[in-house]
C-alpha positions as CSV (number, residue, x, y, z in Angstrom):
1,M,-4.2,47.8,-37.1
2,A,-1.9,45.0,-37.0
3,T,-2.6,41.3,-35.4
4,F,0.3,38.9,-35.1
5,A,-0.6,35.1,-34.6
6,F,1.5,33.2,-32.3
7,M,1.5,29.5,-34.1
8,D,4.9,27.9,-32.2
9,R,4.8,26.3,-28.9
10,F,7.6,26.1,-26.4
11,P,9.1,22.5,-26.3
12,V,8.1,21.0,-23.2
13,I,10.0,17.9,-21.5
14,D,8.2,15.6,-19.5
15,Y,9.6,12.6,-17.2
16,G,8.6,9.1,-18.2
17,G,10.2,6.7,-15.3
18,T,13.4,5.4,-13.8
19,Q,15.1,1.6,-14.0
20,N,18.0,0.4,-11.9
21,G,19.9,-2.5,-13.3
22,S,23.6,-4.3,-12.0
23,G,25.5,-7.3,-12.5
24,S,23.9,-10.0,-14.3
25,G,20.7,-8.3,-14.1
26,M,21.6,-5.7,-16.7
27,A,23.4,-8.2,-19.4
28,S,23.9,-7.1,-22.6
29,P,21.1,-6.9,-24.6
30,W,19.2,-5.3,-21.5
31,T,16.0,-5.5,-22.6
32,I,13.8,-3.1,-19.9
33,S,10.2,-4.2,-20.6
34,G,6.8,-2.3,-19.1
35,T,8.5,0.1,-16.8
36,F,8.8,3.3,-18.6
37,N,5.6,5.3,-19.0
38,F,6.8,7.6,-22.0
39,G,5.3,11.1,-20.1
40,S,2.2,12.1,-19.2
41,G,1.8,14.2,-22.5
42,D,-0.5,13.3,-25.2
43,V,1.1,10.8,-28.4
44,D,2.3,13.7,-30.6
45,P,4.0,12.7,-34.2
46,N,6.8,14.9,-33.4
47,R,7.6,13.4,-29.8
48,R,10.9,12.5,-29.1
49,I,12.2,10.2,-26.3
50,A,15.4,11.0,-24.5
51,V,17.2,8.4,-22.5
52,A,19.3,9.4,-20.3
53,I,21.8,7.3,-18.5
54,A,24.0,7.1,-16.0
55,Y,26.6,4.2,-15.7
56,K,29.6,2.1,-14.6
57,S,31.0,0.0,-17.2
58,T,34.3,-0.4,-18.6
59,N,33.1,-0.8,-21.9
60,A,30.8,2.1,-23.7
61,I,27.2,1.4,-24.6
62,S,27.1,0.8,-28.2
63,A,23.3,1.2,-29.0
64,V,20.0,2.3,-27.4
65,D,16.6,1.2,-29.2
66,I,12.5,1.3,-27.9
67,D,10.9,-1.2,-29.7
68,G,12.9,-1.3,-32.8
69,I,13.2,2.4,-33.1
70,S,17.4,3.3,-32.8
71,C,18.2,6.2,-30.6
72,T,20.8,8.6,-31.5
73,Q,23.4,9.2,-29.0
74,V,23.6,13.3,-28.7
75,A,25.9,13.5,-25.4
76,A,28.1,11.5,-23.7
77,A,30.5,11.9,-20.8
78,D,33.5,9.3,-20.2
79,N,35.4,9.1,-17.4
80,S,35.9,5.2,-17.3
81,P,34.2,3.1,-15.3
82,T,31.8,6.2,-14.7
83,R,29.8,7.4,-17.8
84,A,26.6,9.7,-18.3
85,E,24.9,9.6,-21.7
86,I,21.8,10.7,-23.3
87,W,20.2,9.0,-26.7
88,V,17.4,10.4,-28.4
89,A,14.6,8.9,-30.8
90,D,11.3,9.9,-32.6
91,V,8.9,8.0,-30.8
92,P,5.4,9.3,-31.8
93,D,3.3,6.8,-30.8
94,G,2.6,4.9,-27.5
95,T,3.0,5.3,-24.0
96,A,5.0,2.5,-22.8
97,N,7.8,0.5,-24.5
98,D,10.7,-1.7,-24.2
99,V,13.8,0.2,-24.3
100,T,17.1,-2.5,-24.9
101,I,20.8,-1.3,-24.0
102,T,23.7,-3.1,-25.9
103,G,27.2,-3.0,-25.4
104,H,28.0,-2.8,-21.7
105,D,29.6,-5.0,-19.0
106,S,27.2,-6.7,-16.7
107,G,30.4,-8.0,-13.9
108,S,29.0,-8.1,-10.5
109,G,30.8,-4.5,-9.9
110,D,28.8,-2.6,-13.0
111,A,25.9,-1.0,-12.7
112,M,23.0,1.9,-14.4
113,I,20.2,3.7,-13.9
114,V,18.0,4.7,-16.9
115,S,15.2,7.3,-16.6
116,T,13.3,8.6,-20.1
117,F,12.1,11.9,-20.7
118,S,9.2,12.9,-24.2
119,L,10.5,16.1,-25.6
120,Y,7.2,17.8,-27.6
121,Y,7.5,21.0,-29.7
122,T,11.1,20.5,-30.5
123,D,12.5,21.6,-33.7
124,S,14.0,18.1,-33.7
125,G,16.0,15.4,-32.1
126,T,19.2,17.4,-32.2
127,P,20.2,19.2,-30.0
128,T,20.4,23.3,-29.4
129,G,23.4,23.1,-27.6
130,T,25.8,20.0,-25.4
131,Y,27.7,20.1,-22.6
132,T,29.8,17.4,-20.9
133,D,32.3,17.2,-18.4
134,T,34.2,14.9,-16.0
135,T,35.2,17.6,-13.2
136,D,33.3,17.4,-9.6
137,P,32.0,19.9,-9.1
138,F,30.9,21.0,-13.0
139,S,30.4,24.6,-14.3
140,G,29.3,24.9,-17.9
141,S,26.8,26.3,-20.1
142,V,24.7,24.7,-23.0
143,T,23.0,26.9,-25.8
144,T,19.7,27.6,-26.0
145,S,16.8,29.8,-28.2
146,T,16.9,33.3,-27.7
147,D,13.3,33.8,-28.4
148,L,11.3,30.6,-28.7
149,G,12.2,29.0,-25.7
150,S,14.1,25.8,-24.6
151,V,14.3,22.9,-22.5
152,V,17.4,21.3,-20.8
153,L,18.4,17.7,-19.8
154,G,20.9,16.4,-17.2
155,V,22.3,13.5,-16.1
156,S,25.2,12.5,-13.6
157,G,26.8,9.6,-12.5
158,T,29.3,8.9,-9.6
159,F,30.0,7.1,-6.3
160,D,28.8,7.1,-3.0
161,D,25.9,7.9,-1.5
162,I,25.1,11.2,-2.3
163,I,21.9,12.5,-0.8
164,N,22.3,16.1,-0.8
165,Y,22.9,16.9,-4.6
166,A,22.8,20.9,-5.4
167,W,22.2,21.0,-9.3
168,S,22.4,25.1,-10.5
169,G,20.2,25.8,-14.2
170,L,18.6,22.9,-14.0
171,T,15.8,21.5,-11.2
172,G,16.1,17.7,-9.9
173,V,13.8,15.2,-11.0
174,V,15.1,12.1,-9.7
175,G,18.0,10.4,-8.2
176,S,18.5,7.0,-7.9
177,T,21.3,4.5,-6.2
178,V,22.6,1.2,-6.7
179,S,24.5,-0.7,-3.9
180,L,27.4,-2.6,-4.8
181,S,30.1,-4.3,-3.1
182,G,31.9,-1.9,-0.7
183,T,30.2,1.1,-2.3
184,D,27.5,2.5,-3.8
185,F,26.5,4.0,-7.5
186,V,24.6,7.4,-7.6
187,G,22.9,8.8,-11.0
188,H,21.0,12.5,-10.5
189,F,18.6,13.5,-13.5
190,A,17.4,17.2,-14.0
191,T,15.4,19.1,-16.2
192,A,14.6,23.0,-16.9
193,S,12.1,24.6,-18.8
194,D,11.2,27.7,-20.9
195,V,14.7,28.7,-21.0
196,L,15.3,32.1,-23.2
197,G,18.2,34.0,-23.7
198,G,20.6,32.0,-25.8
199,S,22.2,30.3,-23.5
200,R,21.8,28.5,-20.1
201,S,24.5,28.1,-17.4
202,V,24.5,24.7,-15.5
203,G,26.3,22.9,-13.0
204,A,26.4,21.0,-9.7
205,S,28.3,20.2,-6.7
206,P,27.6,17.1,-4.7
207,F,28.1,16.7,-1.3
208,P,30.4,14.7,-0.3
209,T,32.0,14.3,-3.4
210,G,32.0,11.3,-5.0
211,G,34.3,9.8,-8.1
212,P,35.1,9.6,-10.5
213,F,32.5,11.6,-12.1
214,A,30.5,12.4,-15.1
215,V,27.8,14.5,-16.3
216,A,26.1,14.8,-19.6
217,V,23.6,18.2,-20.6
218,A,21.4,18.8,-23.9
219,S,19.2,21.4,-24.6
220,W,16.5,21.5,-27.3
221,S,14.7,24.3,-28.9
């Protein structure tokens, strides 16, 4: 009788925390210290940290690092001044580290919402697929593994205080609001795990519709 050993593990995505900033409180370079718990999973030599950012700024972020480890931008949507981006770095050690963000504006009308996620058991930090959009509501898809499972991360940014935000294909993890003069800037973050089949449809509809809008989605296998 033949026997089979399954050595691969399905990828895991683990939420770490969220931090908001606005105006001079997020002046570039903005180092966010002691805020993020990089997930509840074990420290692992193959762990990656994804930094998902929704922000309002005329200038785009030029660099993100975690305790001096440079992140790579893997997905970005630009609907200036609204932007949504995902950056990733290999960070095998530590459960809480500083995140430094560089290049953005930090005027009185600017805002940023940052969330971190740990990625375990992924083949690399390079996504299997990405999707970006500036249409509200949006609908698209990302490439996923056909057999070994995938995880998906989405981040969106828009204006107005959107309380009811309906993701499809993803499960909302956290939403956060930065109050600005005359309006609010809102960031939403969502994930999916154990995704099979080669593709995952994703979408979301905020109520009421805000704008300008930007969303970035990435998947890892």
